[in-house]
N, C-alpha and C positions, 0 to 999 in steps of 0.2 A: 201755923201758916194762915195768913189773912185770906179773906174771901177774894180780894182783888188778885193776890198772887196765885191763888188756886185757879182762878179763871184764866189767867195768862198762861199758866203751865198746861192747863187742859187744852187751850186753843193751840199752843205750840205742838203738843202731842198729836192732836187731830191733824194738823197741817202736815207734820212729818209722816204720819201714817198714810195720808192721802197721796203724798208725793211718792212714797215707797210703793204704794199700790199701783200708781200710774206707771212707774218704772217697771214693776213686775209684769204689768199687762202688756207693755210694749216689748220687753226683752225676755220674758219667760221667767219661770221660778228660779232657774239656776243662775241668773244674772246677778253680779255683785252690784250693790247700790251705787258705789262710787264710780266704777267703770261705766255702768249703764247710764248714770246721770251725766257723765262727761260726754258720752256718745250722743245723748239726746240734745245736749247743749250745742255740740258741733253740728248735728243734723239741722237744728233750728237755724243756726247761723248760716248754713249753706243750703237753704231751702229753695233756691231758684229752680233747680231741675224738677223738683216736685211740683212747684207752681206751674211749670210749663207742661205738666202732664206726662213726664217721662216715667217709665216703670222702673222700680227698683227690684233687684234680686233679693233673695232672702238674706237676713231675716226681717227686712223692713219693706216688704212688698205691700202694695195697696190691697192685695187680695188676702193677706194674712189675717186670719181670724183667731180669736181667743180659743182656749180649750183644744190646743193641738191642731188648729186649722179647721175645726168643725164649728160653723156658726150654729146657734141654737136650733134654728128651723131644720137644719140638715140632720142634726142629732135626733131630734124628735121624729123626723121622717124615717130615719134608719130603724130606730127602736120600735116605732109603731108598725112598720112593715113586717119586721121579724116576728113580733108578737101576733100579728094578724095571720101570718102564714105558718105559724108553728104546727097547727094540726095537720097540715099537708107535708111540711118539711121533715118532721120527726120520723114518720113511717118511711118516707122516701130515703132518708139518710140511712136508716136501719137496713132497708132492702139493699142499698148499694154496698154497705159494709159487709153484708152477708155474701153477696156475689163476689166481692174482692177476696174474701176469706176462702171461698170455695175454689176459685180458679187460680189462685197464686199464693205462694208462701210469703210470709213477711207481714209487716205492719199494715194496717188499713189506711192510716194517714201518712202523708208525706209532707215534711216541712222543709222550707228552703228560705234562706235569707234573701230578702228583697229590699229595694230602696223605695222609700215612701216620701211623705211630706217633708219638704225642705232638705231632702237627702238623708233623712233619718232611716236607719236600718231596723228591720223587724223580721220576725219569723212568720212567713206566710204559709198557711195550711191548705192542703188539697187532699182529695182522695188519691191514693197511689194508683197510677194507671200503667206503670212500667214494672218489669221484672227487677228483682234486687240485683245490684251490681251492674246495672246498665251503664254504658259508657256515655258520660255527659259531654265529652269533648266533641262528639259529632254535632250536637245541638249548637255548641259554641261556634263551630266553624260555619254552620248554616246561618246563624244569626249575624255573624260578621259579614257574610256575603250580602245579606239583606240591608245591612246598615250602609254599605258602600255601593249599592246599585239601585236602579229604579225598578227592580223586580217587585211584584206584589208580595205582601207579607203572608205567604202561604206556609203553613206548618209542614214539617216533615211527614206528618201523618198521612197527608194526601197522596204521597208517593209510596206509601207502605213503610212501616217501621217495625222491625222484628223485636224491638225492645218493649212494645206495648202488649199488655196482657189481654186475654180474651175479654170482650165487651169494653175494653179500655178506649177504643176509638169512638164508640158510641158516647161514652161518658165525656170525652174531650170535645167532640164536635157539638154536643148539646149543652156544654157548660156545666153539667152536673158534677164534674170532678171538682168544681170550685165551691161547692156548697159549704165545706168547712170554713171558708173564709168569712162566713157569718160570725164566727167566733172572733176573727180579727176586727169585724165591724163593732161587735159588742165591747171589745177592748178599746175602741177608739183609734185603732191603727189604720182602719180603712173605712170606707163609706159605701153605700149602695151604688152611687154614681161618682165617677172620677176616672182619671187615667189609670191604665193598668200598671201595677207595681213592677218595675223592671229589675233585672239582675244587676249585681254589682259590676261585672265586667262589661255589661251593656252601658251602664251610666258613665263609665270611664271613657267611652268612645264619643260621648255627646259633645257637641260644640257649645260654647257659652250660651248662645241664644236658645238652644234646645233645652237647657236646664230650667227654663221658665215653667215647664210642665210640672216641676216639683212644687210649684206654688199652690197646687191643689192636692187634697188628700186622695190617695189612690182608691179605686172603686172596683166593684164587680162588673159594672157596665159603664158605658160612657158615650160621648159623641162619636168617637172613632168606631166603636163597636156597632153602632146603629147606622153608620154611614159608609158601609163597604167592608171594613175590617180587612179580611184576607184578600180583597180586591184592590186595596190601596198600597202605596209604597210607604217606606219608613218615614220619609219627609212629610208625607200627607198625614200620617198618624201623629207625628209631633205637632203639626199645625192644628189638627183637631183638638189635641190635648191642651195646647196653649189657648186656643179659643175658649175652651170650657173654663180654664183657670181664670180667664179674664171676665167671663160673662155668667158664671154660675149663679143660679137662682132657684127658688122653689118651683116655679113654673117650668123651668128648663129641665130640672131633675124629673119631674112628673112626666114630661113628654118623653124623655129618654127611657124611663122605666116602661112606659106604654109601648115603645117601639122595640123593646128588647126581645120579646118572644118572637115576633115576626122576623127579626134579624137573625135569631138563632135558627129558626126554621130554614131560612135561606142558606145559612152557613152549613147546616146539615145536608141540604140538597147539593150544595157545591162540593162538599167532601165526598158524597156518594158518586157524583158524576166523575170526579177525578179518579176515584178508585176504579170505576168501570173502565175509564180510559187507560189507566195503567195496566189493568188486567188484560185488555184487548191488545195492547202493544207488547206485552210480555210473551216471548215465545214459549209455547208449551212443549214439555218434554215428551218424546214418544217412547212409550214403554213397550218393549218387545216381548212377545210370548217367551216362556221358558224354553220351549223347543227350539225357537230361533236363536236364542242366546247360546245354546249348547252345540249348535251346528258349527 
């Protein structure tokens, strides 16, 4: 093969590889080159809506980032924070695991399928705070009520929940039950900051515009969590999540992380106030002496 032909072949190979790499970046590793290239050509031909500034839903949203939706700065922030906090997190996680083992039979961790970035499903990890065999249908009914009303997003815990193990309410109100989700963050399925990952039956109730929240990787904390959370309605939660998906940045993430501890403190106080209110409104049973019962 002559030198000129070798240069032509090498240039062609590099050009093909570059085009394949661009298609892979836009469409993901699983995209077929032929179909992906056709879609890109159609998208370029019909680029008027994009030029007008309209937002596209997945998988070609303006906010979609490489590496599963995590821009490099976000990934660096996640890993750095976890490494920095490990000396505190490991003893805390061990202590929580010991408490769960002492007060309840069953596994320490609870895993549940959640919906994350672009609607992808993953197994979300938490410390188990309920007794084994607890009925989940009660929670589904409560959630459906919140989705269709203007009621605040108050958890069932606030009104008392017999399914919760001892110390479980403390773990839930403080957010400590979600510490195992740091594993999800290391896997790249979640981030420190982002919308909360929702359940499958919840996502099926979403309106088309509400699904824009899936354009951001789910997180442990987020705009909704530090702006009222249990005091806000479902629609307000969706609006906060969409706002974050559109405006996420390093500075915004740092602000949200800084506000998370104070927000958790307020949440714990609200939970305690609701508990006291429920206990005051619950009629107490009068226990008669044995002699009075036998008369």
